[in-house]
Residue, then its C-alpha position, 0 to 999 in steps of 0.5 A: m848432607n848429600n856427599k854421593i855422586p850420581a854417577v858413581e852411583k850408577t856404575i857401581q848400580l850396573l856392575l852390581v847388576l852384570s855380576e849377577k847376568n850379563a845384559t845389554q845396554a838397553e837391558l840395563s837402562r831399564s833395570l837401572k831406570i836410566s837413560m841410554s845416553t848414560t847407560y852408553r856413557i858408563l859402558m864405553t867408559l868401563l870398556k876402556h878399562r876392561w872392566v866389560s868386554k862386549s860380545e858380538d851380540g852387543v851383550y856385556t859382561l864384567s871382564n879380566g880388568l877386574l881382577p887387579l881389584t880382587l887381590r885385595l880381597s883374596n884373603e876374603v874370600n879364602l876366610l869366606e870358603k873355610a866360615c862355610e866348612k865351618v857352617r857345614e861342620i857345625s850343622d853336621k855335628y850339632q843337627i842344627a841349621c847354620k849359615l852364613s850371611v854377607r852385606k849387599e847393599d843396604l841387604q843381608l843375602t844368604y852366602f851359605r847355609a846347612e840345614p840338618t837332616g830332615p823334612v824341614a828347612l829353617t834357613g833362607q835360600v843361598g842367594s836370598t836376601f832380606p833388610l840388613i837391619e833386620g834380626s840378629v844377623g843384621a846387628a852382626l853385620l852393622a856391628d862395626e858401623t857408625d850410628e849415623a850410618i845405621q840411622e841412614l839405613l833404618d830411614h831408607c828401609d822400606a819393609d814392615i819389620p820390627e826393626k823399622l817400627n821400633p830402631e831401638l831393637l836393632y840399636d840394643a841387638i848390635r850393643e849385645v854384640r859389641e858387648n858379647g860377641f854374638a845376639l840371640n833374637l827369642r822375640k816372634n819374627r815372620w818365620n817364628i824362628a830363633a837365632c843367635s849370630t856373630p860377626l865373622q871378621d877379617q885378620q884386620g877387625k874388619i865384620i866381611g859376614a854373620i855367622t848364625l845358629i837357627g833353631t827353636q826357642d827351646d834350642f836356645s834355652g837357658k840350659n842350652r844357650k852357653k852350648w851355642f855362644t860357646i860353639l859360635n864364639n870358637i868358631t870365629e878364633n879358629l877362623i882366623 
């Protein structure tokens, strides 16, 4: 059963586009694959509430009418900034790649990353995106979702990744996060790397991100594994 409202979906998509770049009505219409008339009505509604503004040359941008909404998010923003500092600190201290990821609809987005000194980088560039259901990051970000929501993400993912072909990989990793606080991914993947992720939660326990340590299988071998788990646990405990 589809409980979504198409007009609201289109409005949200439009705002997301403007969160990344300013655009004209025609550009928004092409990008979102909606008619010019629908795009116009959405923009006029948002203009009325000052959620967007329009320049003399017809370019739309997000506006200060959105500021009251961001006040409720200020604690999350502060927590993410603290997490970025911790990610950099862990990478420098232990010489391991570390990143902070957040959810962007049905994608996981690299919000911040830190690398140890050296010629090779293991983490995705800041701003890079991957399917939300993929790897230990996906498991950490989805650990508080319902089975119904997780299944919907699996159904709509069109990427050729192991979790799509074998959903139990995702469900097993989510169970690991729920039971132990982290998910360890040692299996062969697209980048031939190993990763261990833990959820970043706010004061109400809502997951707003995932912190991930990235290395080789040797980095997460039995003798080292406990150390990394302790480090991840200390990061999240000390942030709130």
